[in-house]
C-alpha positions as protocol buffer text, in pm:
chain_id: "A"
residue {
  index: 1
  type: MET
  ca { x: 7305 y: -1170 z: -4855 }
}
residue {
  index: 2
  type: GLY
  ca { x: 7321 y: -1402 z: -4557 }
}
residue {
  index: 3
  type: ARG
  ca { x: 7486 y: -1150 z: -4327 }
}
residue {
  index: 4
  type: THR
  ca { x: 7337 y: -1109 z: -3985 }
}
residue {
  index: 5
  type: THR
  ca { x: 7416 y: -818 z: -3767 }
}
residue {
  index: 6
  type: ALA
  ca { x: 7454 y: -848 z: -3394 }
}
residue {
  index: 7
  type: ALA
  ca { x: 7215 y: -658 z: -3170 }
}
residue {
  index: 8
  type: PRO
  ca { x: 7363 y: -349 z: -3007 }
}
residue {
  index: 9
  type: PRO
  ca { x: 7470 y: -410 z: -2648 }
}
residue {
  index: 10
  type: SER
  ca { x: 7194 y: -334 z: -2399 }
}
residue {
  index: 11
  type: LEU
  ca { x: 7223 y: -61 z: -2146 }
}
residue {
  index: 12
  type: PRO
  ca { x: 7257 y: -147 z: -1782 }
}
residue {
  index: 13
  type: ARG
  ca { x: 6923 y: -175 z: -1602 }
}
residue {
  index: 14
  type: ARG
  ca { x: 6833 y: 105 z: -1369 }
}
residue {
  index: 15
  type: THR
  ca { x: 6601 y: 54 z: -1069 }
}
residue {
  index: 16
  type: ALA
  ca { x: 6304 y: 281 z: -1032 }
}
residue {
  index: 17
  type: HIS
  ca { x: 6396 y: 384 z: -684 }
}
residue {
  index: 18
  type: THR
  ca { x: 6766 y: 439 z: -671 }
}
residue {
  index: 19
  type: SER
  ca { x: 6766 y: 619 z: -334 }
}
residue {
  index: 20
  type: ARG
  ca { x: 6635 y: 320 z: -135 }
}
residue {
  index: 21
  type: SER
  ca { x: 6872 y: 53 z: -26 }
}
residue {
  index: 22
  type: ALA
  ca { x: 6826 y: -314 z: -99 }
}
residue {
  index: 23
  type: ALA
  ca { x: 6765 y: -386 z: 269 }
}
residue {
  index: 24
  type: ALA
  ca { x: 6441 y: -184 z: 252 }
}
residue {
  index: 25
  type: TYR
  ca { x: 6309 y: -413 z: -17 }
}
residue {
  index: 26
  type: GLU
  ca { x: 6405 y: -727 z: 167 }
}
residue {
  index: 27
  type: SER
  ca { x: 6203 y: -628 z: 478 }
}
residue {
  index: 28
  type: GLY
  ca { x: 5881 y: -630 z: 272 }
}
residue {
  index: 29
  type: PRO
  ca { x: 5681 y: -399 z: 54 }
}
residue {
  index: 30
  type: ARG
  ca { x: 5612 y: -54 z: 195 }
}
residue {
  index: 31
  type: ARG
  ca { x: 5266 y: 94 z: 183 }
}
residue {
  index: 32
  type: LEU
  ca { x: 5283 y: 383 z: -64 }
}
residue {
  index: 33
  type: VAL
  ca { x: 4918 y: 482 z: -37 }
}
residue {
  index: 34
  type: SER
  ca { x: 4787 y: 632 z: 285 }
}
residue {
  index: 35
  type: THR
  ca { x: 4408 y: 587 z: 212 }
}
residue {
  index: 36
  type: PRO
  ca { x: 4242 y: 258 z: 302 }
}
residue {
  index: 37
  type: ALA
  ca { x: 4122 y: 21 z: 33 }
}
residue {
  index: 38
  type: ARG
  ca { x: 3757 y: 60 z: -64 }
}
residue {
  index: 39
  type: THR
  ca { x: 3541 y: -179 z: 118 }
}
residue {
  index: 40
  type: ALA
  ca { x: 3261 y: -370 z: -52 }
}
residue {
  index: 41
  type: ASP
  ca { x: 2922 y: -217 z: -51 }
}
residue {
  index: 42
  type: ARG
  ca { x: 2669 y: -370 z: 186 }
}
residue {
  index: 43
  type: PRO
  ca { x: 2324 y: -460 z: 73 }
}
residue {
  index: 44
  type: ALA
  ca { x: 2188 y: -228 z: 349 }
}
residue {
  index: 45
  type: ASP
  ca { x: 2346 y: 64 z: 160 }
}
residue {
  index: 46
  type: ALA
  ca { x: 2133 y: -4 z: -142 }
}
residue {
  index: 47
  type: VAL
  ca { x: 1824 y: -48 z: 76 }
}
residue {
  index: 48
  type: ALA
  ca { x: 1893 y: 290 z: 250 }
}
residue {
  index: 49
  type: GLY
  ca { x: 1933 y: 459 z: -83 }
}
residue {
  index: 50
  type: LEU
  ca { x: 1602 y: 320 z: -208 }
}
residue {
  index: 51
  type: LEU
  ca { x: 1418 y: 409 z: 114 }
}
residue {
  index: 52
  type: ALA
  ca { x: 1551 y: 766 z: 96 }
}
residue {
  index: 53
  type: THR
  ca { x: 1450 y: 801 z: -264 }
}
residue {
  index: 54
  type: LEU
  ca { x: 1108 y: 664 z: -188 }
}
residue {
  index: 55
  type: ALA
  ca { x: 1066 y: 915 z: 93 }
}
residue {
  index: 56
  type: ILE
  ca { x: 1152 y: 1203 z: -134 }
}
residue {
  index: 57
  type: PHE
  ca { x: 915 y: 1076 z: -406 }
}
residue {
  index: 58
  type: GLY
  ca { x: 636 y: 1024 z: -152 }
}
residue {
  index: 59
  type: SER
  ca { x: 687 y: 1373 z: -15 }
}
residue {
  index: 60
  type: CYS
  ca { x: 649 y: 1526 z: -354 }
}
residue {
  index: 61
  type: ILE
  ca { x: 329 y: 1334 z: -414 }
}
residue {
  index: 62
  type: ALA
  ca { x: 197 y: 1441 z: -77 }
}
residue {
  index: 63
  type: LEU
  ca { x: 230 y: 1804 z: -175 }
}
residue {
  index: 64
  type: ALA
  ca { x: -64 y: 1762 z: -415 }
}
residue {
  index: 65
  type: TYR
  ca { x: -261 y: 1490 z: -236 }
}
residue {
  index: 66
  type: ARG
  ca { x: -356 y: 1490 z: 136 }
}
residue {
  index: 67
  type: PRO
  ca { x: -25 y: 1580 z: 305 }
}
residue {
  index: 68
  type: VAL
  ca { x: -116 y: 1476 z: 659 }
}
residue {
  index: 69
  type: ARG
  ca { x: -213 y: 1131 z: 543 }
}
residue {
  index: 70
  type: ILE
  ca { x: 109 y: 1054 z: 353 }
}
residue {
  index: 71
  type: MET
  ca { x: 380 y: 1264 z: 516 }
}
residue {
  index: 72
  type: PRO
  ca { x: 415 y: 1084 z: 849 }
}
residue {
  index: 73
  type: PHE
  ca { x: 501 y: 766 z: 660 }
}
residue {
  index: 74
  type: THR
  ca { x: 755 y: 944 z: 434 }
}
residue {
  index: 75
  type: ILE
  ca { x: 920 y: 1097 z: 740 }
}
residue {
  index: 76
  type: LEU
  ca { x: 930 y: 752 z: 905 }
}
residue {
  index: 77
  type: ILE
  ca { x: 1087 y: 599 z: 590 }
}
residue {
  index: 78
  type: ALA
  ca { x: 1343 y: 878 z: 581 }
}
residue {
  index: 79
  type: LEU
  ca { x: 1426 y: 818 z: 949 }
}
residue {
  index: 80
  type: ILE
  ca { x: 1473 y: 443 z: 879 }
}
residue {
  index: 81
  type: ALA
  ca { x: 1707 y: 526 z: 587 }
}
residue {
  index: 82
  type: ALA
  ca { x: 1908 y: 766 z: 807 }
}
residue {
  index: 83
  type: GLY
  ca { x: 1929 y: 491 z: 1073 }
}
residue {
  index: 84
  type: ILE
  ca { x: 2071 y: 246 z: 827 }
}
residue {
  index: 85
  type: GLY
  ca { x: 2328 y: 497 z: 718 }
}
residue {
  index: 86
  type: GLY
  ca { x: 2611 y: 376 z: 503 }
}
residue {
  index: 87
  type: ARG
  ca { x: 2729 y: 556 z: 194 }
}
residue {
  index: 88
  type: ASN
  ca { x: 2376 y: 701 z: 132 }
}
residue {
  index: 89
  type: GLN
  ca { x: 2376 y: 889 z: 464 }
}
residue {
  index: 90
  type: ARG
  ca { x: 2373 y: 1230 z: 297 }
}
residue {
  index: 91
  type: LEU
  ca { x: 2079 y: 1129 z: 70 }
}
residue {
  index: 92
  type: ALA
  ca { x: 1891 y: 1014 z: 379 }
}
residue {
  index: 93
  type: ALA
  ca { x: 1953 y: 1347 z: 547 }
}
residue {
  index: 94
  type: TYR
  ca { x: 1821 y: 1527 z: 243 }
}
residue {
  index: 95
  type: ALA
  ca { x: 1516 y: 1303 z: 250 }
}
residue {
  index: 96
  type: LEU
  ca { x: 1449 y: 1410 z: 605 }
}
residue {
  index: 97
  type: VAL
  ca { x: 1478 y: 1773 z: 522 }
}
residue {
  index: 98
  type: ILE
  ca { x: 1269 y: 1747 z: 211 }
}
residue {
  index: 99
  type: SER
  ca { x: 997 y: 1546 z: 392 }
}
residue {
  index: 100
  type: GLY
  ca { x: 980 y: 1798 z: 672 }
}
residue {
  index: 101
  type: ALA
  ca { x: 964 y: 2096 z: 440 }
}
residue {
  index: 102
  type: CYS
  ca { x: 701 y: 1930 z: 218 }
}
residue {
  index: 103
  type: PHE
  ca { x: 495 y: 1852 z: 526 }
}
residue {
  index: 104
  type: ILE
  ca { x: 497 y: 2219 z: 625 }
}
residue {
  index: 105
  type: VAL
  ca { x: 442 y: 2357 z: 278 }
}
residue {
  index: 106
  type: GLY
  ca { x: 177 y: 2094 z: 184 }
}
residue {
  index: 107
  type: THR
  ca { x: -23 y: 2153 z: 502 }
}
residue {
  index: 108
  type: PHE
  ca { x: 0 y: 2525 z: 455 }
}
residue {
  index: 109
  type: PHE
  ca { x: -135 y: 2514 z: 97 }
}
residue {
  index: 110
  type: ALA
  ca { x: -402 y: 2261 z: 185 }
}
residue {
  index: 111
  type: ILE
  ca { x: -534 y: 2493 z: 457 }
}
residue {
  index: 112
  type: ILE
  ca { x: -525 y: 2801 z: 238 }
}
residue {
  index: 113
  type: THR
  ca { x: -701 y: 2640 z: -59 }
}
residue {
  index: 114
  type: ASN
  ca { x: -958 y: 2455 z: 157 }
}
residue {
  index: 115
  type: HIS
  ca { x: -822 y: 2123 z: 22 }
}
residue {
  index: 116
  type: PRO
  ca { x: -876 y: 1821 z: 249 }
}
residue {
  index: 117
  type: ILE
  ca { x: -575 y: 1757 z: 477 }
}
residue {
  index: 118
  type: PHE
  ca { x: -660 y: 1402 z: 572 }
}
């Protein structure tokens, strides 16, 4: 009843990288990833995203209500967002395109339907 059995002998430990020599590990860790580490987001990136979104939203509103009165401000806001840049640079570019297209389309429809432009 009181018999204890000994644990089986453990296998010799293998290293994960057997092809590298020990001298390579002594010189320091090697960089295994070629992409740079992700940098922290700046507050300006969030502001640029909000400005670009505001420009798109304002452009859509200006389609139905006095395009020449609102559109220059939305284009200016989109230009400011594009100037800030950052990770929302593509969204700011889309905001510029959408604002310009909405200006042309909104002015066109306002003229055709005799809706006030200003």
